[in-house]
N, C-alpha and C positions, 0 to 999 in steps of 0.2 A: 787499261784503267788509267785514271788519273792518279794525282798524288794522293797517298793516304795521310791527309793532314788537313788542317783549317785553311783554306786557300782565300778566306774573306779577308779583305783589308778595306772596310768601308768605314769612313770617318766622315761625318758630316758635321763641319765645324760652323755654327752659327754665331756671328758676331754683330754687334750693333754699336754705332758710335752716333751720337747725336750733339748738335750744338743749337743754340737758340735760333741760328740763322737758316739750318738746313734740316731736312727730315733725315730719319734713320737710314744707314746703309747697311747691307748684309753681304755675306759671302759663305762659301763652303767648300768642300773637297770630298773626292771619292776616288777610288782606285782599287787595285787588286793584282793578283798574280794568276796567269792562265796559260795554257800552251798555244803558241802562235804557229808552230810548225812541228815536224818530226824531230827537228834538231833544237828548236828554240823555244823558250819560255819567255814570257813577257810580264814584267813588274812595271806599274805605271800610277800616276797620280794626276788628276785633273782638278783645275780650281776654278772658281767664278767669284767675282765681285759684282755688286749691283748698287748703284747709287741714284738718286733721283736726277742728279744733273748729267750723268754719263750713260745711264742705262746699265745693261748688263753686259759684262765681258767675261768670256770663256777662254781659258788657254790649257795646254798641256804643260805640267810643271816639271815632270821628268819621266823618262822611260829608260828601264834596263833592260838589255836583251841578253839572256843567259843562253849559251850555246854549248852543246856536247855533241857526242855521237847519236846517229839516228836511233830513236826510240829510248833514248837514255831516261826520259822521264817517266817511262813506264815501269821501271824497275825490273825489266825481264833478265833473267839469269843471275840476280843477286841472291846471294845466300840470306838466310835468317839473320845471321850474325852481322852481315853489311846492313841490312835494312834496320836492325836494332840500333847500330852505332850511328847511322846518319839521322834517324829520328832522335836519338839522345842528343846528338851535336845540335840540331835544330831547336830542340826543347831548351837545352842550355843556354843558346844564343837569345832565344825569346825572352827567357826568364832575365837574362843580364840587360836585354833592352828594356823591360819593364822597369827593372830596378833604376835605370838611368834615365827614365822618363821618356824614352824614345818609342816610336812605333816601329814594327817590323813587319816585313813581306818577304815572300820567298817559299821554300818548302824543302821537301827531302823525297828521294826516290832512290831505292837500292843503295848504293855506297855514295850517293851525291846528297849533300845538303848545302843549300845556298840562301843567302838571305842580303837584304839590304836595310839599314836601319835609317829612320828618319827622325831627326832632331828639329821639331816645330819650333821650338823657342830660339834656337841658334839658326834656323832656316839652312840647315846642312844634311846631306845625304852622305851616309857611310856605306861603301862598297869594298869588300875584301881589305877592311881597315884603313882604307884611305877616305879622306873627307873632301866632299865636293860641295862648294857653296851653291845653293840654288839661285837660279837667274830672277831678274826681275820680271814684273808681269808681261805676259805676251811672249815670253821666251821659254824654251824647253832644254833641259838638260838630258842629253842623250848618251848613255854609257853602254858599250859593248864588252861583254865578258865572255871569253872563251874557256874551254876545257873544263867546263863547270862539273862535269862527271869524273874529273881527275885521270881521264884516259889520256895518255900521250905527255902527261906532266900535271903540275899544279894549276888551278884555275889563275888567270890573268886578265888584266883589263886591256884589251886591244886598242881602244881609244875612247875619248869622251869629247863632246862637243856641245856648244850651245847653239840652236837653231831658232827660226821663228815658230813660236808654238800657238799663235792665234787660233782659235776654233770658233766657228760659227755658232752663236746662240740658237738660231733656228734648229739645231740638230739635237737640242736638249728636249726632254720630256716636259710638256706643259701641264700644270695643274690649275684646277681652280674649284672652289666650293659654292655649291648653291643649296642653301637650306643645311640639311644634315648630309648631303651627298657630295663627295669630292669625285670630280672627273680627272681623267688623265688622256692626254694624247701623246702617243710615242711616234716619232718620225720613223720612216721605213728603214733609215740608216742612222746609227748612233755616231756621236762625235769621234769616239775612239777609232770606229772602223774607217771613216773617212780620213782621220788623221793618219792611220797606219798605210792606207792606199797612197796618201802623199808621200809619206817617210819612204816607202818602197821604191821611189821614182829616183832616190839617191842610189847610184851605182854601187857605193860601197856598202850600204844598208842591205841592198837588193843580195849582193854577193854573201854578205854574212848570213842572211837569213836563209839562203837556198840549202 
């Protein structure tokens, strides 16, 4: 079973800026949290901007890999009290993030609650209480967190790095409208899937995910 929680973290931020000399530009973001393997969950956000001059640019803004013991996110073996405690911890964190004007992503399972907070105004990601400035366009912040299930010790950040985050715009869903009908064409593989395949080519990432 998956996490007994709201896993959705989908925020489409449409903005426009115009001057007398140029047409409008727009942009947006989407992301979420889901299981990547028996040991690792993934939280991510990808963004795009589109301008008349430069066209569309897509990139992965950040990825957080949460690792525990195999099967930790299923909550197997957790007592009802442990489940209740982890749910309470996550809901408290979610409420605090909302009060602070932050977005939150993560989840809870058994005795493990985990989350990252995104301050869009300050362009900063908070993981385990530490602030990480988000990099410029076309770069990705990657954070590795171990012991998310608290087995063997408290959760801690193994490492954080900024890597090339450019993603092909050809891997995004194409939409257009004709009359009253909206058409959508989805690629055979999405941008996140391709990005993760490339990410796994890094020996340190591959070892962490195993």
